[in-house]
C-alpha positions as CSV (number, residue, x, y, z in Angstrom):
1,M,58.7,-61.9,99.2
2,I,59.8,-61.0,95.9
3,E,62.5,-62.5,93.6
4,F,63.7,-62.1,89.9
5,L,63.0,-65.4,87.9
6,T,64.7,-63.7,85.1
7,L,68.5,-63.4,85.6
8,F,70.1,-61.3,82.9
9,L,73.7,-63.0,83.1
10,G,75.0,-61.6,79.8
11,I,74.9,-58.3,78.0
12,V,71.2,-56.9,77.6
13,A,69.4,-54.0,76.2
14,G,66.1,-53.1,74.3
15,P,62.8,-55.1,74.9
16,Q,62.9,-57.5,77.4
17,D,60.3,-59.8,79.3
18,V,61.0,-59.9,83.2
19,A,59.2,-62.7,85.4
20,L,59.0,-62.4,89.1
21,M,58.3,-64.6,91.9
22,V,55.8,-62.8,94.3
23,E,53.9,-63.8,97.6
24,E,50.2,-63.5,97.7
25,S,50.0,-60.9,100.1
26,V,51.6,-58.4,97.4
27,A,49.0,-56.0,95.7
28,S,51.3,-54.5,93.1
29,V,55.0,-54.4,91.7
30,E,56.9,-52.0,90.4
31,L,59.8,-52.4,88.2
32,R,62.4,-49.6,88.0
33,L,65.5,-48.9,86.0
34,D,68.2,-46.7,87.7
35,G,65.4,-45.4,89.8
36,E,63.1,-44.7,87.1
37,L,59.6,-46.4,87.0
38,L,59.6,-48.7,83.6
39,A,56.3,-50.9,84.6
40,V,53.7,-51.7,87.1
41,A,52.1,-55.3,87.3
42,Q,49.0,-55.6,89.7
43,E,48.4,-59.4,89.4
44,A,49.7,-63.0,88.3
45,P,51.3,-63.9,86.3
46,W,53.9,-61.4,87.5
47,K,55.5,-61.0,84.1
48,L,56.4,-57.3,82.8
49,E,57.4,-56.2,79.3
50,V,59.9,-53.4,79.6
51,D,62.4,-51.7,77.2
52,L,65.8,-51.3,78.5
53,G,66.6,-48.9,75.7
54,T,69.3,-48.7,73.4
55,R,72.0,-47.4,75.4
56,L,74.5,-50.3,76.6
57,L,75.4,-49.5,80.1
58,P,75.7,-51.0,83.5
59,R,72.3,-50.5,85.1
60,E,70.4,-51.4,88.1
61,L,67.1,-53.1,87.8
62,E,64.7,-53.1,90.8
63,A,61.7,-54.9,91.5
64,V,59.6,-53.2,94.3
65,A,56.6,-54.9,96.1
66,L,53.8,-53.0,97.4
67,D,50.8,-53.5,99.7
68,G,47.2,-52.8,99.2
69,E,48.0,-49.3,100.7
70,G,50.9,-48.6,98.4
71,Q,53.7,-49.2,101.3
72,V,56.8,-50.7,100.1
73,V,57.1,-54.3,101.8
74,A,60.0,-56.1,99.7
75,T,62.6,-55.2,97.0
76,A,64.7,-57.2,94.8
77,R,67.8,-56.0,92.8
78,Q,70.0,-57.1,90.1
79,F,72.8,-55.2,88.2
80,L,72.7,-55.6,84.5
81,N,75.7,-55.5,82.0
82,I,78.3,-56.1,84.6
83,P,80.9,-59.2,85.1
84,R,79.3,-62.4,86.9
85,P,81.8,-65.0,87.6
86,I,81.3,-68.7,87.2
87,A,83.7,-69.3,90.0
88,E,84.0,-67.1,93.1
89,V,86.7,-67.0,96.0
90,S,86.1,-65.2,99.2
91,L,88.7,-64.5,102.0
92,A,88.2,-63.8,105.5
93,L,90.5,-62.5,108.1
94,S,90.7,-64.2,111.5
95,Q,93.0,-65.3,114.5
96,G,94.7,-68.7,114.6
97,A,95.3,-70.8,117.6
98,N,98.7,-69.0,118.3
99,G,96.9,-65.5,118.4
100,H,98.4,-64.6,114.8
101,H,96.1,-63.4,112.2
102,Q,95.6,-65.4,109.1
103,A,93.2,-65.3,106.0
104,N,90.9,-68.0,105.3
105,I,90.1,-69.0,101.6
106,A,86.5,-70.0,100.7
107,W,85.7,-70.9,97.1
108,E,82.8,-72.1,94.7
109,S,82.8,-73.0,91.2
110,T,79.8,-74.3,89.0
111,S,82.2,-77.4,88.4
112,G,82.2,-78.1,92.0
113,V,85.9,-79.4,91.7
114,R,88.7,-78.3,93.7
115,P,91.1,-75.9,92.4
116,A,94.2,-77.5,90.5
117,E,96.4,-74.3,91.4
118,M,96.1,-71.7,94.1
119,I,98.1,-68.4,94.1
120,A,98.3,-65.8,96.8
121,L,99.8,-62.3,96.7
122,L,100.3,-60.0,99.5
123,D,101.1,-56.5,98.2
124,D,101.9,-57.9,94.9
125,K,104.5,-60.4,96.3
126,E,103.7,-64.1,96.3
127,V,103.0,-65.7,99.6
128,P,102.5,-69.5,100.4
129,I,98.8,-71.0,100.8
130,L,98.9,-73.3,103.6
131,D,97.1,-76.7,104.6
132,G,93.5,-75.6,105.3
133,D,93.5,-73.2,102.7
134,R,94.8,-70.2,104.8
135,V,97.5,-67.6,104.3
136,D,99.5,-67.0,107.7
137,L,100.0,-63.1,108.4
138,R,102.2,-63.5,111.3
139,G,104.9,-60.6,110.9
140,V,102.5,-58.5,108.9
141,D,102.3,-54.9,110.4
142,T,98.5,-54.7,111.0
143,M,98.8,-50.8,111.7
144,Q,99.3,-50.6,107.9
145,L,96.8,-51.2,105.0
146,H,97.8,-54.3,102.9
147,V,96.0,-56.2,100.0
148,L,95.9,-59.7,99.8
149,Q,94.8,-61.3,96.4
150,V,94.1,-65.0,95.7
151,E,94.0,-66.6,92.5
152,L,92.6,-69.9,91.9
153,W,92.9,-72.2,88.7
154,F,90.5,-75.1,88.2
155,P,91.0,-78.3,86.0
156,D,88.6,-76.9,83.3
157,M,90.7,-73.9,82.7
158,T,88.3,-71.4,84.6
159,S,89.8,-69.2,87.4
160,A,88.5,-67.1,90.1
161,R,90.2,-64.3,91.9
162,G,89.4,-62.6,95.3
163,H,90.8,-59.7,97.5
164,L,90.9,-59.0,101.0
165,V,91.9,-55.3,102.2
166,F,93.1,-55.1,106.0
167,G,95.2,-53.3,108.2
168,G,94.7,-50.1,110.2
169,E,90.9,-49.7,110.6
170,Y,90.2,-52.6,108.3
171,V,91.9,-55.0,110.5
172,D,88.9,-56.5,111.8
173,E,86.8,-56.1,108.8
174,T,86.4,-59.2,107.0
175,N,83.4,-58.4,105.0
176,A,84.2,-54.4,104.0
177,E,82.1,-53.6,100.8
178,L,84.7,-52.1,98.3
179,T,84.8,-51.2,94.6
180,A,87.9,-51.8,92.7
181,F,88.4,-48.6,90.1
182,P,91.3,-48.5,87.8
183,V,93.3,-45.3,87.0
184,S,96.4,-44.2,85.2
185,L,99.1,-42.8,87.1
186,G,100.9,-39.7,86.5
187,R,104.2,-39.6,88.5
188,G,104.8,-42.1,91.4
189,S,102.2,-44.0,93.2
190,P,100.0,-42.1,95.6
191,K,98.8,-43.2,99.2
192,P,95.2,-43.6,100.2
193,A,95.8,-40.6,102.6
194,E,96.5,-38.4,99.7
195,M,93.3,-39.2,97.9
196,S,90.7,-38.2,100.3
197,S,89.0,-35.6,97.7
198,W,89.8,-37.4,94.5
199,F,86.9,-39.5,93.9
200,V,83.1,-38.9,93.9
201,A,80.2,-41.3,93.4
202,D,76.4,-40.2,93.2
203,A,77.8,-36.5,94.3
204,Q,79.1,-37.8,97.6
205,P,83.1,-38.2,98.4
206,V,84.4,-41.6,98.3
207,Q,87.2,-42.8,100.3
208,A,90.1,-44.7,98.8
209,V,91.6,-47.2,101.1
210,A,94.3,-49.2,99.2
211,V,96.3,-49.0,95.8
212,E,97.5,-52.1,94.2
213,K,99.3,-53.1,91.0
214,G,98.4,-56.5,90.9
215,L,97.7,-58.6,87.7
216,A,97.0,-57.3,84.3
217,N,93.9,-58.6,82.3
218,L,94.4,-58.4,78.4
219,V,91.4,-59.6,76.2
220,I,92.0,-59.6,72.5
221,V,89.4,-59.6,69.7
222,R,90.8,-60.3,66.0
223,S,88.8,-59.6,62.8
224,P,89.0,-62.0,60.1
225,G,92.6,-62.8,58.3
226,V,94.5,-61.7,61.2
227,A,96.2,-64.8,62.2
228,H,97.3,-65.5,58.7
229,W,98.6,-61.9,58.2
230,I,100.5,-61.7,61.4
231,G,102.2,-65.3,60.4
232,S,103.5,-63.8,57.2
233,L,104.9,-60.4,58.7
234,E,107.8,-59.4,57.0
235,G,110.9,-59.4,59.6
236,R,109.1,-62.1,61.7
237,P,110.9,-64.5,64.3
238,E,112.6,-67.7,63.0
239,S,111.2,-71.3,63.4
240,T,109.8,-72.5,66.6
241,P,112.2,-74.6,68.9
242,T,110.9,-78.3,68.8
243,G,107.7,-79.1,70.9
244,M,106.9,-75.4,71.3
245,S,104.1,-75.2,68.7
246,G,100.3,-75.7,68.8
247,A,97.0,-74.0,68.1
248,I,95.0,-72.2,71.0
249,G,92.5,-75.0,71.7
250,P,88.8,-74.5,72.9
251,I,87.7,-74.6,76.5
252,P,88.1,-77.0,78.3
253,F,91.1,-78.4,76.7
254,R,94.0,-77.4,74.4
255,A,94.6,-79.2,71.2
256,E,98.0,-79.5,69.3
257,A,98.1,-78.4,65.5
258,S,100.9,-78.6,63.3
259,T,100.3,-75.0,61.7
260,A,102.3,-73.0,64.3
261,D,106.0,-72.5,62.8
262,R,107.0,-69.3,64.2
263,Q,108.8,-68.5,67.6
264,R,106.2,-68.9,70.2
265,M,108.2,-66.8,72.9
266,A,108.6,-63.6,70.8
267,L,107.3,-60.5,72.5
268,Q,106.7,-62.6,75.5
269,F,103.7,-61.9,77.9
270,Q,104.9,-60.7,81.2
271,G,104.7,-62.6,84.1
272,D,101.6,-60.6,85.6
273,Y,99.6,-60.8,82.5
274,R,96.5,-62.9,82.0
275,V,95.4,-63.1,78.3
276,R,92.4,-64.2,76.7
277,I,91.3,-64.1,73.0
278,V,87.5,-63.9,72.1
279,V,86.3,-65.2,68.8
280,P,84.0,-62.9,67.0
281,R,81.5,-65.8,66.1
282,A,78.7,-66.7,68.5
283,L,76.1,-69.3,68.8
284,R,72.6,-68.6,69.9
285,E,71.8,-70.6,73.0
286,T,68.6,-70.9,74.8
287,G,68.8,-70.6,79.0
288,Q,65.7,-71.1,81.3
289,R,64.2,-67.7,80.7
290,V,66.1,-66.0,78.0
291,D,68.2,-66.6,75.1
292,F,71.9,-65.4,74.8
293,D,74.7,-65.4,72.6
294,L,77.7,-67.8,73.6
295,F,81.3,-66.5,72.2
296,S,84.2,-68.8,72.3
297,V,87.0,-67.9,74.4
298,S,90.5,-69.2,74.5
299,P,92.0,-70.7,77.6
300,E,93.7,-68.1,79.7
301,L,97.3,-67.4,78.4
302,R,100.5,-66.7,80.8
303,S,104.2,-65.8,80.2
304,R,104.9,-69.7,80.0
305,H,102.6,-70.0,77.1
306,G,104.1,-67.7,74.9
307,G,103.9,-64.1,73.6
308,I,101.8,-61.8,71.5
309,Y,103.2,-62.8,68.1
310,W,102.3,-66.4,68.9
311,A,98.8,-65.8,70.1
312,L,97.9,-63.4,67.3
313,S,99.4,-65.9,64.6
314,Q,97.4,-69.1,66.1
315,E,93.7,-69.8,65.2
316,V,91.6,-70.4,68.3
317,L,90.0,-73.9,67.9
318,V,86.3,-73.6,68.3
319,G,83.5,-76.2,68.2
320,G,79.8,-76.0,67.0
321,A,78.7,-74.6,63.5
322,A,80.3,-71.5,62.3
323,S,78.0,-68.3,62.5
324,R,78.3,-64.7,60.9
325,T,81.3,-62.5,62.0
326,R,80.2,-60.0,64.8
327,V,83.6,-58.2,65.8
328,S,81.7,-55.2,67.8
329,D,79.7,-57.8,69.9
330,A,82.8,-59.7,70.7
331,V,84.5,-56.5,71.9
332,T,81.6,-56.1,74.1
333,L,82.1,-59.4,75.7
334,A,86.0,-58.7,75.9
335,G,85.2,-55.6,78.0
336,L,83.0,-57.5,80.1
337,Q,85.7,-60.1,80.5
338,A,88.4,-57.5,81.2
339,A,86.6,-55.9,83.8
340,G,85.5,-58.7,85.7
341,S,88.7,-59.6,87.5
342,N,89.1,-56.1,89.0
343,H,92.4,-55.9,88.0
344,R,94.5,-53.7,85.4
345,R,92.8,-54.1,82.1
346,T,92.8,-53.4,78.2
347,V,91.0,-54.8,75.3
348,L,93.0,-55.2,72.0
349,L,91.1,-55.1,68.8
350,V,93.3,-56.3,65.8
351,L,91.9,-55.4,62.3
352,G,92.9,-57.2,59.1
353,E,91.1,-57.8,56.1
354,A,87.8,-56.1,55.4
355,W,84.7,-58.0,56.7
356,E,80.8,-57.7,57.0
357,D,79.9,-57.4,60.6
358,H,76.6,-58.7,61.6
359,S,76.9,-57.2,65.4
360,R,73.7,-56.3,67.3
361,F,75.8,-53.2,68.8
362,D,77.4,-50.5,66.8
363,V,80.8,-49.2,67.3
364,A,79.9,-46.2,69.0
365,T,77.4,-48.0,71.4
366,V,80.4,-50.5,72.4
367,R,82.9,-47.9,72.7
368,A,80.5,-45.9,75.2
369,Y,79.8,-49.3,76.9
370,L,83.4,-50.1,77.5
371,E,84.3,-46.4,78.7
372,A,81.4,-46.8,81.2
373,L,83.1,-50.0,82.5
374,N,86.3,-48.3,82.5
375,V,88.1,-50.6,79.9
376,P,90.5,-48.8,77.7
377,V,90.5,-50.3,74.0
378,V,93.9,-50.3,72.1
379,V,93.1,-50.7,68.0
380,W,95.9,-52.3,65.9
381,R,95.3,-51.9,62.1
382,L,97.3,-54.5,59.8
383,G,98.6,-53.4,56.4
384,D,98.3,-49.9,54.9
385,D,94.6,-49.7,54.0
386,S,93.4,-47.0,56.6
387,T,89.7,-47.4,55.7
388,V,89.5,-51.0,57.4
389,G,87.7,-50.5,60.6
390,S,88.0,-46.7,60.3
391,E,84.8,-46.4,62.6
392,W,86.9,-47.7,65.3
393,G,88.9,-44.3,65.1
394,E,92.7,-43.9,66.2
395,A,94.5,-47.2,65.5
396,A,98.5,-48.3,65.4
397,Q,99.6,-49.3,61.8
398,I,101.3,-52.5,61.5
399,S,103.1,-53.2,58.2
400,D,106.0,-55.2,59.6
401,Y,107.2,-57.2,62.6
402,G,109.0,-53.9,63.7
403,D,105.8,-52.1,64.0
404,L,104.3,-54.9,65.9
405,K,106.9,-54.6,68.4
406,R,106.5,-51.1,68.9
407,A,102.9,-51.5,69.3
408,W,103.2,-54.1,71.8
409,R,105.7,-52.0,73.8
410,S,103.3,-48.9,73.7
411,L,100.6,-51.2,75.1
412,E,102.7,-52.7,77.8
413,K,103.5,-49.1,78.7
414,S,99.9,-48.3,79.0
415,L,99.3,-51.4,81.3
416,Q,102.2,-50.5,83.4
417,R,100.9,-47.0,84.3
418,Q,97.6,-48.7,85.6
419,R,96.8,-49.1,89.2
420,V,93.7,-50.2,90.8
421,I,92.3,-47.9,93.6
422,W,89.9,-49.9,96.3
423,L,87.1,-47.3,97.2
424,E,84.8,-47.7,100.1
425,G,81.3,-49.0,99.2
426,L,79.5,-50.8,96.2
427,H,79.1,-48.6,93.2
428,L,78.5,-49.2,89.5
429,P,81.6,-48.5,87.4
430,N,80.0,-45.6,85.7
431,A,79.0,-44.1,88.8
432,V,82.6,-43.1,90.2
433,K,84.3,-39.7,88.8
434,I,87.7,-38.5,89.2
435,A,88.1,-35.0,90.4
436,Q,89.8,-32.7,88.0
437,S,92.5,-31.9,90.7
438,A,93.4,-35.5,91.4
439,G,96.9,-36.7,90.9
440,V,95.6,-39.7,88.5
441,E,93.8,-39.9,85.5
442,P,91.0,-42.2,84.2
443,V,92.0,-45.1,82.2
444,V,89.4,-44.2,79.3
445,G,89.4,-40.4,79.2
446,R,88.6,-37.8,81.4
447,P,84.8,-37.7,82.6
């Protein structure tokens, strides 16, 4: 009876036009943002001009259809400024012919191509995926809670990840609505039973049903000049073994280059890391209803590809005409990417030479947005000039390879302490709060 024609798939704020598809029986439509009335339309064409404000936060946009007597007859909702995947995977628990439990894997992607690689982790340990895209769960104690996560890789370098929480009261729940919420541990790893009063959403207690370490999502943004600066660090590694060099190519392919002459595996990524680099230059693209910014993002890097020294010292090859530098906006996208996988996450911002930033959003707005997404930002500053990017606040100062190594170990330690708590219900990331008495800390400061 009512549907959004305007779908905001990226990051959105400020004045916007919203188009709706509405049936003839509807007398009026109200558009509400986080429950507050924004605008009213009473006739076709059902198009409203609204102002989403200057704050960059996860929001809920709701269209409410009313009849001639003012009664609600239909609603449509969409979340704004939250991650939206281009590929999705879902998991469902069932019993096989032998009576044993199994997990069935279903997936969709915009490419329509079958995944080139499929990985399944049960309680952080890899398990085989059998014919028919299923995971055999025989021998698993269903009286205990378990987390099954599946990671799919497609030929165009896109990926999708799905989770299934089962066991105990969830053994028959194939579509339980859950929210992934990252925390930082103090000591030990708490059990769900210990966390009955640790989390609140919309002033109501929220039950934790599972805790997982899982994968770690690291998204990197580099200001201009970083690759050259890192490549000339004093004390840097020696030459690369034969055949191990190459620039980081554009999506969907990787292109070799002759500029990499340092050791690729120095400060290697850990096996559970998934790393991307966002290039802080964007092209303006036009969609069906709205224009949007398209930033280039590297293919996802893993431990077998190399380490942080190699990744920072390589240029990311991009297509299209160069645009103006927009570091703050790139950090915004990086935060969205980091939060999108529902795993441990961090955005790393590396500042090099001074630059003129043409971003739409200022640093304070971007930092507040990433905090709302529960994405920590780690800042490294190269060289001795503490004024470069000073608006980003505290930063690790890197003057030589030893400094780089120490900064990397500190970031690894921070990611190591993170865990993902699975909470009952679907909640916006900024709606969940941690009680002061809880045995865990937020990943981005105390609410």
